[in-house]
C-alpha positions in Angstrom: -5.9 -28.5 38.2 -3.8 -25.7 36.6 -0.8 -24.2 38.3 -2.1 -21.2 40.2 -0.1 -18.9 42.4 -0.1 -19.4 46.2 -3.1 -17.5 47.7 -2.6 -14.2 49.4 0.6 -13.3 47.6 1.5 -10.6 45.2 1.5 -13.2 42.4 -2.0 -14.2 43.3 -3.1 -10.5 43.3 -1.6 -10.0 39.9 -3.3 -13.2 38.6 -6.7 -12.0 39.8 -6.2 -8.6 38.2 -5.1 -10.3 35.0 -8.1 -12.6 35.0 -10.5 -9.6 35.7 -9.0 -7.7 32.8 -9.1 -10.7 30.4 -12.8 -11.2 31.2 -13.7 -7.6 30.7 -11.8 -7.4 27.4 -13.5 -10.6 26.2 -16.9 -9.1 27.1 -16.0 -5.9 25.2 -15.3 -8.1 22.1 -18.8 -9.5 22.4 -20.6 -6.3 23.3 -19.5 -3.3 21.3 -21.9 -0.7 22.8 -20.3 0.8 25.9 -23.6 1.4 27.8 -24.5 -2.3 27.4 -21.0 -3.4 28.2 -20.9 -1.3 31.3 -23.9 -3.1 32.8 -22.1 -6.4 32.1 -18.9 -5.1 33.6 -20.7 -4.2 36.8 -22.1 -7.7 37.0 -18.6 -9.1 36.6 -17.2 -6.8 39.2 -20.0 -7.9 41.6 -19.0 -11.5 41.0 -15.4 -10.7 41.8 -16.4 -8.8 44.9 -18.6 -11.7 46.1 -15.5 -13.9 46.2 -13.3 -11.3 47.7 -13.4 -12.7 51.3 -12.8 -16.4 50.3 -9.7 -17.4 52.3 -9.7 -21.2 51.7 -6.9 -22.0 49.2 -8.9 -25.0 47.8 -12.0 -22.9 47.4 -10.0 -20.2 45.6 -8.5 -22.7 43.3 -12.0 -24.0 42.4 -13.2 -20.4 41.8 -10.2 -19.6 39.6 -10.7 -22.9 37.6 -14.3 -22.2 37.1 -13.6 -18.6 36.0 -10.9 -19.7 33.5 -13.3 -22.4 32.1 -16.1 -19.8 31.7 -13.6 -17.5 30.0 -12.4 -20.2 27.6 -16.0 -21.2 26.8 -17.0 -17.6 26.1 -13.8 -16.6 24.2 -14.6 -14.5 21.2 -13.5 -16.2 17.9 -12.5 -12.9 16.3 -11.4 -10.5 19.1 -11.1 -6.8 18.4 -7.6 -5.5 17.6 -6.8 -1.8 17.3 -6.2 -1.1 13.6 -2.6 -0.1 13.9 -1.7 -2.9 16.3 0.1 -6.0 15.0 -2.4 -8.0 13.1 -4.7 -5.0 12.9 -6.3 -3.9 9.6 -3.9 -1.0 9.1 -0.7 -2.7 10.4 2.3 -1.4 8.3 0.0 0.1 5.7 1.1 3.4 4.3 4.2 3.7 6.5 5.5 7.2 6.8 8.7 7.9 4.8 11.9 7.7 6.8 13.0 11.0 8.4 16.3 12.4 7.1 18.2 11.8 3.8 18.1 8.4 2.3 21.7 8.7 1.2 24.2 11.3 2.3 25.9 12.2 -1.0 28.5 14.7 0.2 30.7 12.3 2.2 30.5 9.7 -0.6 31.6 12.3 -3.2 34.5 13.5 -1.1 35.6 9.9 -0.5 35.6 9.1 -4.2 37.3 12.3 -5.4 34.1 13.8 -6.8 34.0 16.9 -4.7 31.8 19.6 -6.1 29.5 17.3 -8.1 
């Protein structure tokens, strides 16, 4: 069994929210049409709501393990990445030029006795 946070704590709540978001994101990688994805998202939400009133820590651990295993089995091999995010298709392509002068000539000229050039 994996190391899960203690039930009914803030860490457990954070874990459940993270698991929910990861499952939704993974489904969005598989289903790109939002109307079809929305129907799947409602099914996932209903599944989480069905387990909302489980108070037994062992039952919760089993539910979490089952959900993590299902997520690992359904993990998309090539998940969507926004184009400009790291590893995206446009990452560091056509970077904008730096703002400001590349080299400030006036202080250099004054320091080297070339004032007025």
